[in-house]
Steps between C-alpha positions, in 0.01 A plus 500: 500500500601863447573574865738203526677595176556854628640372828731260318631779276563721803706224666752526215463869410442811703314801357722809499286744301162534335371785282221582254518704179179649361523469123154641434163536668441125484848351455771444759828319541621347825860422583625293789865456595579161651828394657591133512581425864762233421730725298361856486418485125249775418207428266255762373156375397305758303140431400290707263195504273549746216230688307257263332356671192659317206530811283680704771854366465639849563344506846652159585838613368493806728400283796780254426757782480370649824506159670856418391626845616330450838662160547842622385507766774522235772667210321856427602737333253505168688123480541285257310181651360187344359231715337191298443135535420253579226679734257201486263749491213609230258871421457498689168375823658698802612420454870680165499799674338504767775580233759766341275668839452523526880680162521193294594446170322211259507591210727276269296665598174849456646415141591287404196646728231154648431198633684204272564229498235247650741483615861140622465237371535603261774178303511382664821156656474391819678192723471692801361800339338669654198371423156830568324621252238724215612867586511819536701466802731639382837870474586761434764796719399836482669775760512796390294753761594717247683314170506586176325236246405602254777468781754153584367397139533631494856314814609178405316503149641572632850223760499246289310571178690458675834173654388368167369617284791213305659441397859 
């Protein structure tokens, strides 16, 4: 259950900082700085949901630039950083390129050499769910300024395994 997963994560990581960036009236980004207790390795987890109107790529681009600048202000060179969430942009769109220009790469693409065919819809049903066409809009991006692929695997596995660990 969620409470147990949170407790398990906090046994291996301590929360050092948490902040929110308001990207627009209805869109935010949240960043949390975790420190691995065993060795002091710092990991930033940044979650966002960018503007959703398909035709408004310029708005998403501005939000992505704003988000990356906000993260960069607090990121130290030895920190790991994951920016994840619903970017509402396909891999061929300019918003995706904004993150790449800031040294963020799709973790999925790094492992599989391509993005998944679709990340939406997921199959979950909700009363007010989006009606957008199927496509790849959701990402886990990792900062590549100093990371190697084995290091990315190690951090991802550590964070994900802890969050998925069962009783």
